[in-house]
Structure formats: structure tokens, C-alpha cells
C-alpha atoms as one frame of an Amber mdcrd trajectory, in Angstrom:
protein
   0.000   0.000   0.000   1.175   3.493  -0.806   2.194   5.238   2.422   1.712
   8.845   3.385   4.694  11.089   2.731   6.218  12.959   5.671   8.694  15.813
   5.257  11.770  16.877   7.195  12.568  20.501   7.948  14.613  20.713   4.726
  11.531  19.423   2.848  13.122  16.102   1.977  11.001  12.999   2.489  11.199
  11.414   5.925  11.387   7.712   5.195   9.139   5.416   7.230  11.686   2.649
   7.743  10.336  -0.883   8.216  12.053  -0.892  11.611  12.569   2.616  13.055
  15.868   1.519  14.606  17.442   0.697  11.230  17.499   2.867   8.070  16.045
   0.198   5.780  12.792   0.405   3.810  11.473  -2.253   1.429   8.116  -2.689
  -0.247   6.463  -4.054  -3.345   4.290  -1.557  -5.202   1.963  -1.054  -8.135
   1.960   2.067 -10.279  -1.838   1.880 -10.457  -2.030   2.883  -6.773  -1.051
   6.420  -7.744  -3.231   9.076  -9.390  -2.987   8.874 -13.160  -0.294   6.182
 -12.799   2.130   8.855 -11.606   3.928   8.524  -8.258   4.550  11.600  -6.154
   7.896  13.177  -6.871  10.159  13.298  -3.853  13.758  13.417  -2.690  15.636
  12.182   0.351  19.163  11.645   1.623  18.788   7.870   1.385  19.685   6.021
  -1.810  16.847   4.270  -3.624  16.690   1.174  -5.804  13.828   0.193  -8.118
  13.453  -3.299  -9.617  10.694  -3.866 -12.190   9.037  -7.252 -11.667   6.525
  -6.942 -14.507   5.221  -4.285 -16.855   7.100  -1.095 -17.561   7.384   2.474
 -16.377   9.283   5.643 -17.007  11.361   7.175 -14.250  12.073  10.872 -13.936
  15.236  11.895 -12.082  15.889  15.639 -12.002  13.888  16.024 -15.220  15.753
  13.283 -17.116  13.518  10.355 -18.091  14.632   6.713 -18.216  12.501   3.836
 -19.512  12.380   0.688 -17.379  10.982  -2.679 -18.477  10.578  -6.052 -16.797
  13.885  -7.126 -15.268  15.454  -3.668 -15.260  16.567  -1.830 -12.160  17.466
   1.711 -11.192  19.797   3.305  -8.663  18.853   6.811  -7.511  21.599   8.607
  -5.627  21.132  10.665  -2.486  19.393  14.033  -2.789  17.902  13.580  -6.278
  14.324  14.564  -7.213  12.590  11.492  -8.643   9.330   9.680  -9.399   7.995
   6.877 -11.581   5.083   7.176 -13.997   3.374   5.760 -17.073   2.634   7.831
 -20.153  -0.100   5.422 -21.230  -2.557   7.030 -18.825  -2.311  10.392 -20.582
  -4.497   9.109 -23.413  -6.993   7.944 -20.843  -7.090  11.294 -19.099  -7.720
  13.136 -22.353 -10.365  10.695 -23.535 -13.992  11.814 -23.628 -15.163   8.269
 -22.861 -16.602   7.874 -19.366 -14.657   4.627 -18.818 -11.245   4.257 -20.385
  -8.940   1.290 -20.739  -6.455   1.572 -17.863  -2.786   2.012 -18.532  -0.543
  -1.016 -18.278   0.312  -1.529 -14.631   3.850  -1.904 -13.323   4.746  -4.216
 -10.441   8.005  -3.172  -8.815  10.235  -3.418  -5.771  11.358  -0.287  -3.968
  14.321  -0.591  -1.604  15.601   2.466   0.251  18.771   2.396   2.334  20.668
   5.140   4.120  24.418   5.229   3.400  25.041   5.616   7.160  24.771   1.815
   7.280  28.272   1.707   5.794  29.821   4.346   8.056  31.036   2.162  10.919
  34.460   3.845  10.751  35.343   7.257   9.336  37.587   6.003   6.469  34.600
   4.096   5.020  32.642   7.343   4.940  35.453   9.526   3.568  36.890   7.031
   1.071  33.794   5.276  -0.258  30.466   6.717   0.875  30.930  10.466   0.433
  32.687  10.262  -2.978  29.780   8.286  -4.463  26.885  10.320  -3.057  28.650
  13.542  -4.125  29.512  12.274  -7.594  27.762  14.833  -9.803  28.122  12.527
 -12.817  26.077   9.784 -11.173  22.727  11.173  -9.989  21.198   7.852 -11.076
  22.043   4.716 -13.008  19.815   2.365 -14.982  20.645  -1.243 -14.087  20.425
  -3.658 -17.013  20.357  -7.444 -16.472  22.461  -7.876 -19.625  25.410  -6.158
 -17.910  27.080  -8.666 -15.570  27.918  -6.371 -12.656  24.576  -4.568 -12.874
  22.740  -7.889 -12.915  24.667  -8.807  -9.770  23.186  -5.723  -8.088  19.649
  -6.558  -9.259  19.990 -10.153  -8.032  21.284  -8.973  -4.651  18.304  -6.646
  -4.270  15.897  -9.507  -5.070  17.581 -11.677  -2.437  17.411  -8.896   0.119
  13.670  -8.464  -0.424  13.086 -12.208  -0.111  14.691 -12.132   3.348  12.684
  -9.104   4.530  10.770 -11.043   7.218  13.876 -12.403   8.936  14.763 -10.806
  12.280  18.331 -10.416  10.973  17.246  -8.361   7.950  19.171  -5.237   9.123
  22.387  -7.256   9.034  21.535  -8.684   5.631  20.785  -5.143   4.416  24.205
  -4.026   5.631  25.865  -6.906   3.797  23.875  -6.320   0.602  24.484  -2.574
   0.593  28.230  -3.117   1.068  28.329  -5.386  -1.994  26.139  -3.083  -4.079
  28.087  -0.005  -3.009  31.413  -1.588  -3.935  30.113  -2.432  -7.421  28.729
   1.077  -7.924  31.988   2.628  -6.695  34.132   0.430  -8.942  32.119   1.437
 -12.028  31.246   5.031 -11.182  32.353   7.661 -13.726  35.273   9.783 -12.655
  34.465  13.143 -11.115  35.553  16.415 -12.643  38.445  18.221 -10.999  36.034
  20.551  -9.236  32.910  18.683  -8.099  29.773  20.412  -9.241  27.450  21.770
  -6.571  23.741  20.911  -6.773  22.149  22.855  -9.598  20.443  26.052  -8.524
  17.334  25.151 -10.500  17.047  21.839  -8.650  17.254  23.622  -5.303  14.539
  26.042  -6.433  12.300  23.150  -7.515  12.806  21.389  -4.185  11.724  24.541
  -2.356   8.609  24.989  -4.487   7.608  21.335  -4.231   8.191  21.411  -0.497
   5.949  24.461  -0.218   3.138  22.654  -2.033   3.531  19.516   0.064   3.419
  21.553   3.271   0.451  23.726   2.274  -1.685  21.629  -0.099  -4.671  21.746
   2.279  -4.945  25.501   1.824  -5.703  27.634  -1.204  -2.411  28.116  -3.084
  -1.767  30.524  -5.936   0.840  30.366  -8.663   2.356  33.548  -7.246   2.832
  31.874  -3.854   4.438  28.788  -5.390   6.839  30.957  -7.386   7.636  33.088
  -4.327   8.577  29.988  -2.327  11.340  29.415  -4.872  12.225  33.115  -5.121
  11.515  33.135  -8.858   8.955  34.731 -11.154   5.820  32.940 -12.252   7.136
  32.370 -15.760  10.285  30.605 -14.533   8.201  28.657 -12.027   6.083  27.234
 -14.858   9.146  26.491 -16.984  10.826  24.583 -14.137   7.732  22.459 -13.467
   7.482  21.685 -17.179  11.171  20.754 -17.285  11.288  18.598 -14.158   7.762
  17.154 -14.062   6.255  17.663 -17.547   3.271  19.408 -15.999   2.186  22.810
 -14.763   2.373  23.835 -11.087  -1.421  23.608 -10.880  -1.438  20.116 -12.387
   1.205  19.049  -9.899  -0.815  20.530  -7.025  -4.019  18.753  -8.117  -2.246
  15.410  -8.489  -0.653  15.797  -5.061  -4.022  16.614  -3.493  -5.584  13.684
  -5.306  -2.908  11.323  -3.985  -3.538  12.501  -0.441  -7.279  12.014  -0.893
  -6.725   8.454  -2.108  -4.813   7.716   1.096  -7.832   8.944   3.089 -10.258
   6.919   0.964  -8.211   3.796   1.665  -7.457   4.379   5.317 -10.452   6.259
   6.783 -14.238   6.212   6.740 -14.484   9.997   6.324 -17.204  11.243   3.935
 -16.042  12.055   0.420 -16.892  15.751   0.749 -14.927  15.988   3.987 -11.951
  14.351   2.291 -12.211  16.757  -0.636 -12.153  19.844   1.573  -9.414  18.532
   3.876  -7.160  17.897   0.852  -7.564  21.402  -0.548 -10.252  20.921  -3.187
 -12.669  23.831  -3.279 -15.796  21.673  -3.420 -16.921  18.070  -3.448 -18.154
  18.350  -7.027 -14.816  19.668  -8.340 -13.033  16.906  -6.454 -15.298  14.224
  -7.915 -14.815  15.644 -11.416 -11.020  15.713 -11.022 -10.941  12.220  -9.511
 -13.008  10.690 -12.315 -10.934  12.427 -14.996  -7.678  11.050 -13.617  -8.792
   7.680 -12.212 -11.694   6.706 -14.484 -14.031   6.128 -11.519 -15.654   8.283
  -8.861 -14.188   8.475  -5.318 -17.129   6.424  -4.032 -16.594   3.741  -6.671
 -12.866   3.687  -5.911 -13.538   3.143  -2.201 -16.177   0.493  -2.945 -13.751
  -1.401  -5.178 -11.163  -1.339  -2.404 -13.685  -2.667   0.099 -14.791  -5.452
  -2.247 -11.168  -6.435  -2.768 -10.562  -6.634   0.995 -13.721  -8.669   1.581
 -12.951 -11.212  -1.112
């Protein structure tokens, strides 16, 4: 099940680790659980791995899109803005038909680990951990099963997920991350003489996205979103188009919709109450937006979930 996103003070995602005492998070997910088959964009200081079990998706990292198919994997480095999505649903959203054919779903593993697992002694951090997470030439890496060392990483991630119920899983995660990290380090591209600092545009986008995620329950204007990034409205729109292929308002509506879906799944609150608590101006506008993006009404969505649980 898609979990609610929490934010740190720097507006990065606060990961809900499987065990709060160890920085390890693993889950199996479906792209269809997200509005319009588009996961919420986010960033965090942990590193993230995606393994596609079936289907396909596209993955956006800092505005650069990578296609992933069954068997492929992806490494997302620390501090990068990223999300997975399917383009197939765009045709559905623009269709005038009341019920559209859903986009092809994608079944995937998501494994998130904090590099602090490897920092038992300072030389590990200074010699191996810091150089990789600060490597400006490696914000992400597509992992292909045809490449021997990349397939070794994918296989190790599969094994780690299979052992997720063992009480010793934190130790297995440490072992797996050490192996994966060594392979990534051995094949990482060389840094430039002067390491590049995070792009200013990326920092601006993080600030604007963080503002939306903190204030989505309230009425938000384009001017306020732009001001949170200290840019004009025109540049604000250009940055959202570049990084997310959507307008600030589209991003805001999808974020609100995602939050409402969490409430539909996890609470018995009335649909109108959910609409207003997630920032939609009225229940009717919420229902219209929900049907346009999901192909069903909020009530039908909740009923389908209940039927699935019962049977």
C-alpha cells in the first residue's frame, strides 16, 4: 500500500523505515495505486533502488527520463528529485469516454537504504560513501540485467527483499548494501576536478515542491508557489514543465488527489470531507477531477477497495 509522505525541515522525504531503529525500507508496489499512474515526486538523503518485476514504467530523475521494463533496475543517488510514472494514462485522461482502458500496470520493488549503514568507521565514509553520493556525474544509473555487474546488483536486491521477514534483515541489508556499493563505486564515472554543486534550479524546484507539500490543504496561488522558490511565475512554470512535464497547478491537483486516495483507503471519512481537507474547493470539483484522472468516482474507488478486501 502506498504510504503517506512525511517531510523533514529541509523538505526532503522522511522515510518510514520498516524498523525505526534501522534505516532500511522495502516494499512491493503497483503504479496503479497512484493518481494517473504517476507517483509523487520526492527526494531524500537515502539512496533508492527500483526493480521492475513486470510491466514497464518511465522514471524521472531531475527532469531526465529513463525507460524501465521487466527485469530492469534503477539506482537513484542521495538528494535527487525522482518519481515513476506511465505515459499510457495520458491518453486515458484526455479521452472523452466515461470509462477508459487503464494504462498497463507496473509491479516493482522499492528498496531504500541510508548510506550511514556503511559508516562504521570514518575512512569508510570519507573514502567510499561520500565520494559516491557527491559524484555529480552519477545522480542515477539504470541497471540492465544484460550487464554482468549490474545484474549482480539486481539479483542482490531480489535476495534482500526475499529475506525481509527475517529478524536479521538489518544485518543482511548491511551486507547487501556493502556489496552493491562496492560495485557502484568500482564502475562510477570519474568526477571532474572541481565537483559540481547541486544545480540552482534543482534547489529552487525542491523549495517549491516542499511548499506545495506543506500547504496543499490551503488555497495556493501560482504567485505563492513561485515566491517559495524566489523566482517569477514564468520561470516557475518552466521549471515544473522541465522537471515534471506538468504545470504547477497540475502538480498541485495530483498531489491533493494522492492525499485524498490515502484517506479513501485508510479512513471512513465522507467524500466531501476528504475533498475539503485535501484542498479541493468543493466536493463536485473533487469528484470531477478524480473521475478524470482515475476513471471512476471516489465512491466507486472506495467500494472497489472494500470489495477487494472482503474477497
